[in-house]
N, C-alpha and C positions, 0 to 999 in steps of 0.2 A: 458526437460519434458515440454510440452505445456498444456494449459488449455484443450484442445481438449483429449490431452492423458489422463489428470487427469479425465474427463467426462468418458472417454471409460471405465477406469478402475475401478472407481466406479461403473459405469452401471453393468459391468461384476461381480463383486464382491459382490453386493447387489441385484442384479436382478431387481433394478428400470430402468425405460424408461431413456433414454439420455435426454429427454426433461424435465423430472421431475428432473434430477440431474442439469442441467443447469440453471432452475428457483431458485433452492435452493442455487446454488453458486452465482448467481446475486443477491439475497436478503441477502445473506451474507455479499457479497460486500458492496451493497447498506447500510447495517446497521454498518459495520464498519466505513464506509466513514462519515456517520453521525455522529457517537460517535467522531470521531478525530476531524472532522470540528468544532463540539460543544467544542472541548478543552479538551474532554474527552480522558483517558487513557484506550483504549481497552485491555485488557489482556485474553489471551487464552492458559490455563496451557499448558505446553508441547509443546506448538508451539511458541508464542512469545507475544510480547507487540507493539502494534500501537500507535503512540502519535505525538504531533507536535512538533518540534524544532523551535526555534526563531534562525534566522540568524541573527546577526549584520549587520549593514550599512557597506559598503567596497568600495575601490575604485578599479575599473575594468579598463580595457584598450580593447578599439576600435581598432582593427588593421587595419580596413579599411580606417578608418579616422586618424588615427595615433593620438588618443586623449585619455586622462584619462576620466573615466565616472563615477560617483556617484553612485553604485547600493544601493539602501535604503533598510531598515530592511524589514524582511519578516519572514513569518512561511512557514515551510515546513512539509510535512507528513515523520514520520521517522518511522521504524519497525526495532527491535532488536528481534532477533531469540532465543528462548529458548534453554538452554545448552542441549546437547545431552550426554547421558552417557553409 
């Protein structure tokens, strides 16, 4: 299922125009991104939790140059889906 499919389905179910649904979803994504970027945990009950995860520094390998490369510690976004019962 793609974002376009979701927009089509929401529009059909609610009667709202696709442009309105698209704008709402863009604002939703923007707000989730802002919260996660600030280091907040964004919890949407029944859906899941967005958060930031710290990844430790590690050694990687550049296959082109045939050498080890130090990959620095970083933070990456993480999503954990809620349990479905």
